[in-house]
N, C-alpha and C positions, 0 to 999 in steps of 0.2 A: 720777570723773575730771573735772577742771575745766580750762578753757582760759583763759589770761590774754590778754585782747585789749588792744591799745594805742590804742583809740579810744573816744570817748564820743558818745552820741547828741546831736544838736543840740537836741532837745526831747523830753521824755518822752512816751510814747504815752498817750493817754487813751481811755477807753472811750466818752466822750461822742460821738466822731466816728462810731462805729458805731451809736449809738442814734438819731442825728438822721435818717438816711436808711435807711428799711427797704428791703430788697431788693424789686425789682419783678419779678414773675413774668410772663414773656412768653408769654401764652396764644395769641397770634397766630402763634407760630412753627410750630405744627402746621398751621395753615391755609396758611402760606407754603410749608411743605414739600409739602403736598398740591398746591398750585398749581404748584410746580416739577415735581413728578412728572407732572402732567397736561400741562404745556407740553412736557416732554421726550418724552413718549409721542406727542403729536400730531406733533412734529417727526420722530420716528423712523418713525411710520406713513407720513407723506408721503414720507420718504426711501425706505422700502421699496417703495412704489408707483412712485416715480420710478426708482430704481436697478435694479429688476428689469425695467425696460422693458416693463411691462405695458401702459402707455398710451403708444403710440408717437407720436401726433400732437400731444400737449401735455403739459406738466408740471403736477403738482399744486402749487398755491400756497396752498391753504387746506383745512381739514377738510371744508368743504362740497363741494369737488371729490371728495374721497375718498368721501363719502357718496353723491354722484351716481353714481360708478362702481360702488360696492359694491351700490347699490340697483338697478343696471341701467337707470337713467333717462338714459342718454346715447345719442348717435347713434354707432353703430359701423358704418361702411360696409363691406358685404361679409361681415359675420359674422352668423350666424343663431343662434337659441336664446337662452337666458337668459344674457346676458353678465355680469350681476351675480353669478350663481352662480359663473361662472369666476373672476371677480376675488375673490370671497370665499374660494374654495378656495385660490387662489394666495396671498392675503395670510395666511391661516391657516397655510399651509405655510411661508411666509417667516418668520412669527413663531416658529414651532417651530424652524426652522433657525437663525435669527439669535440668538434669545434663550433657546432651550431651554425654552420654556413649553409644558407639556403641558396638554391639555384644550381648547385653542382649535381649533375646527373651523369649517367653512363655515356651520354652523348657528348658532353663537354668536359669531362674530367681530364681527357688528354690535353686539352688546351691549358688547363691549370697546371698540369705536370710540365708540359713543354714551356709554359710561361716561366715557371720556377727555374727550370734548367737554363733557359735563355737569359733570364735576368741575372742569374749567378755568373754565367760565363761573361756576359757583357760588362757587368760591374767589376768583375775580377780583372778583366782586360784593361778597363779604364784606370783602376787603382794601380795596376802594374806599370802602365805607361806614364801616368801622371801623378803618382803617389807623393812625390816630393814637392810638387807645385800645388799647394793647397788652396790658392786663391782663384784658380780657374778649374772648372769642371765641365766636360761636354755633357749634353743632354742624354738621358737614357730613354730609349723608346720602349714603352710597354703600355698595353691596353689598361685603361683605368679600372674596368671591372675586374680583370684578372689581378691587378695590383691590390685592389680592395680585398679580394678573396685570399690572396697570399698574406696580406697583413693580418687578416683575421685568423688564419691558420697559425701564423707566427706569434699571435697574441700581441701585435704591435699596432693596433688600430686606434 
């Protein structure tokens, strides 16, 4: 079956156009994606700490504040015991409730938080150093389980 068309091409297609510019493989896209996952996770962890009103006297503004409270290295007037353990338990519960991530407990929630911080810093450094060269990207070192948890929290799994 042939179709009769009533138009003509302005100029014939030539294969030399395709031979001049080889396709560029963007190897930095994986690093950019990992950076985005880490940024989203850090934002969501701070929001979880702020929105659940765990910290009543101030708001979390950076991940260092989150680490301060999860480590129990803050001043909590009138409250006794290991307050860091309380915050770790509450954050692990909120991660399970909000994102349906199984396996995050008060014992390993610091690994998830530290993994997000390390991933964000490492990928930001890689992008800063080699952002113009998109064809080459160094490997990013992160535990597969932590990356899976971070991707689920960022909703990029």
